C-alpha positions, 0 to 999 in steps of 0.5 A: 894507786901510785906505784912505789919507787924501788926506794919506797918499796925497800923502805916499806919492806925494811919497816915491816921487817923492823916491826916484826923483829921488834915485836918478836924480840923486843928492842934489846933482842935484835940488832941492826944486822938482824933487822937488815938480814930479815929485810934482805938488805945491807946494814948500810941500807938500813942506816940510809933509811932509818939513821939508827936502831932508835929511828927504826924502832920509832918508825915501827911503833908508829906504823904499828899504831897506824895499823890499829887506827886504820883497823878500828873503823873497819871492825866497827863498820863490818860488825855493827853493834857486835864490833867490840866482841869481834874485836876482842876475839880477834885481839885474844885470838891465837893469831894475834896472841901466839905470834908476837911478830905479827901481833898488835903493836899496842900489846907487843911494843908498849913495854918497850916504849916505856923505856924509850925517849920522851919524843917517842912517848909523846908520839905514842900518846898522840896515836893512843889518844886517836885509837881511844877516840875511835874506840869511844865513837863505837860506844853508845850511852854516856858522856864523851868523858865516860865513853873515853874512860870505857875505851881506855879501860877496854884497851887496858884489859885487852893489852894486859890480857893478851900479854898475860896469856902470852906468858903462860906455857899451858895452851889450856890456860892461855885459852882460859885467860883469853876467854875471860879477858874477852868477856871482861873487855866486852863488859867494860866497854858497855853497849856498842852503837 
């Protein structure tokens, strides 16, 4: 593997800090100075890499979705016909559910993308289509359109479910919601390959 230059390492560190910051605080809840501080760089360095807060947000969203694109095939390969349940348990597990800063970009940033410009929404849609296609590849039975519909439904259940569970104060209610969402996601997905 090729060694990263100092600039590339700094960019990677800043992108990770931006992703954590936006996931945890939302777009309006963090500024350039806060992200730069989290990354251990100056605000000037931040602007040199991203140009603006919007630029950093777009990069963080797309990077987060690329993580999902890379992760879905791994879940499918490692877990075979049980991949949907394993993925759902991961998605609604305490690490993803209770730690927004390190959680999935789909659940943490989708509501922020809704408020963003058309360019980011187009890119977001393209990445989500890739994610959905990867999920659908892991389903058995039905036409390609039916598998795609089940994939969109499963993702919707998981994304909505994790956000609902996150909003609860009671740990017991969070867990109860999570278990029911896992069961619903597995049911809507149908038979995996």
